[in-house]
C-alpha positions in Angstrom: -126.3 36.7 -30.3 -128.0 35.1 -27.3 -127.2 36.4 -23.9 -126.2 33.2 -22.1 -123.9 32.9 -19.2 -121.3 30.0 -18.8 -123.6 28.3 -16.3 -126.5 28.2 -18.8 -124.2 26.9 -21.5 -122.9 24.1 -19.2 -126.5 23.2 -18.3 -127.5 22.9 -21.9 -124.3 20.9 -22.7 -125.1 18.5 -19.8 -128.7 18.0 -21.0 -127.5 17.5 -24.6 -124.9 14.9 -23.4 -127.6 13.0 -21.6 -130.3 13.2 -24.4 -128.0 12.8 -27.4 -125.3 10.6 -25.9 -121.6 10.9 -25.9 -121.1 9.1 -29.2 -123.4 11.3 -31.3 -122.7 14.7 -29.5 -119.8 15.8 -31.8 -121.8 15.1 -34.9 -124.8 17.0 -33.5 -122.6 20.0 -32.5 -121.1 20.1 -36.0 -124.6 20.0 -37.6 -125.7 22.9 -35.3 -122.6 24.9 -36.3 -123.3 24.3 -40.0 -126.9 25.3 -39.7 -126.0 28.4 -37.7 -123.4 29.4 -40.4 -126.0 28.9 -43.2 -128.5 31.1 -41.3 -125.9 33.8 -40.9 -125.0 33.7 -44.6 -128.6 33.9 -45.6 -129.2 36.9 -43.2 -126.1 38.6 -44.7 -127.4 38.0 -48.3 -130.8 39.3 -47.4 -129.3 42.5 -45.8 -127.1 43.0 -48.9 -130.0 42.6 -51.3 -132.2 44.9 -49.2 -129.5 47.6 -49.1 -128.9 47.3 -52.8 -132.7 47.7 -53.5 -132.7 50.8 -51.4 -129.6 52.2 -53.1 -131.2 51.6 -56.5 -134.4 53.3 -55.4 -132.5 56.3 -54.2 -130.6 56.4 -57.5 -133.9 56.3 -59.5 -135.1 59.3 -57.5 -131.9 61.2 -58.2 -132.1 60.4 -61.9 -135.7 61.6 -62.0 -134.6 64.9 -60.3 -131.7 65.4 -62.8 -134.0 64.7 -65.7 -136.5 67.2 -64.4 -133.8 69.8 -64.1 -132.5 69.1 -67.6 -136.1 69.5 -69.0 -136.7 72.7 -67.1 -133.4 74.3 -68.2 -134.2 73.3 -71.8 -137.4 75.4 -71.8 -135.7 78.5 -70.4 -134.6 79.8 -73.8 -131.1 80.6 -74.9 -128.4 79.2 -72.6 -125.6 81.5 -71.4 -122.3 80.0 -72.3 -119.6 82.2 -70.6 -116.7 80.5 -72.6 -118.4 81.2 -75.9 -119.3 84.8 -74.9 -115.6 85.5 -74.0 -114.5 84.0 -77.3 -116.9 86.2 -79.2 -115.8 89.3 -77.3 -112.1 88.6 -78.0 -112.8 87.8 -81.6 -114.8 91.1 -82.0 -112.1 93.1 -80.2 -109.4 91.7 -82.5 -111.4 92.3 -85.6 -112.3 95.8 -84.4 -116.1 95.2 -84.5 -118.5 96.2 -81.7 -119.7 93.3 -79.6 -122.7 91.6 -81.2 -123.6 89.2 -78.4 -127.0 89.5 -76.8 -125.4 89.6 -73.3 -123.5 92.5 -72.0 -119.7 91.9 -71.6 -118.7 91.2 -68.0 -116.2 94.1 -67.9 -119.0 96.5 -68.9 -121.3 95.1 -66.3 -118.7 95.6 -63.5 -118.0 99.2 -64.7 -121.7 99.9 -64.8 -122.2 98.5 -61.2 -119.4 100.6 -59.9 -120.7 103.7 -61.6 -124.2 103.1 -60.1 -122.8 102.7 -56.6 -120.8 106.0 -56.8 -123.8 107.9 -58.3 -126.3 106.7 -55.8 -126.2 108.6 -52.4 -126.4 106.5 -49.3 -130.0 105.7 -48.3 -129.7 106.9 -44.7 -126.8 109.2 -44.0 -125.6 109.3 -40.4 -126.5 112.6 -38.6 -123.6 114.7 -37.7 -123.2 115.4 -34.0 -121.7 118.7 -32.8 -118.5 118.2 -30.9 -116.0 120.7 -29.7 -112.8 119.0 -31.0 -114.1 118.5 -34.6 -114.3 114.7 -34.5 -117.1 113.4 -36.7 -117.3 109.9 -35.5 -117.1 108.0 -32.2 -114.3 105.5 -31.6 -115.3 101.9 -32.3 -115.9 99.9 -29.1 -113.7 96.8 -28.7 -115.2 93.3 -28.7 -117.1 92.7 -25.5 -117.0 96.3 -24.4 -120.5 97.3 -23.2 -119.6 101.0 -23.1 -122.0 103.2 -25.1 -120.7 106.1 -27.1 -120.9 109.5 -25.3 -124.0 111.6 -26.0 -123.7 115.2 -27.1 -124.3 117.7 -24.3 -127.5 119.7 -24.5 -128.3 123.1 -22.9 -129.9 123.0 -19.5 -133.6 123.3 -19.4 -135.3 126.2 -17.8 -132.4 128.6 -18.3 
């Protein structure tokens, strides 16, 4: 707590022995120890109460955030419940009825996405380079290999 060397402690002890006297010194040291202990306990209680107040304040902020999220999701309209949607799809399939849910079944969505990907041509097709051996692509460089792919040869200028 206090940065005191043994020499300083001995000096304070000697002065206390002279001022207080050898008869009352043990009683005075016991009182100093008790007061120090009480101060430490009070400081510990203060720190605990302060930390508890901070923790409660943080919890209040989190509660407000959660309540705000609940309110905003309540105003969004119908809530998508995947479990209920699957139940309805299975029930409709067993009964032989077409699906009546307002959302599209997940299997149909996946099929539709794969159909769109296969029907859409790539946005920027890679230009083909003429090569004598019929290879259409360059070998992939290995990690850390700074070698650039070979460039196609062009006819000499001025010929």
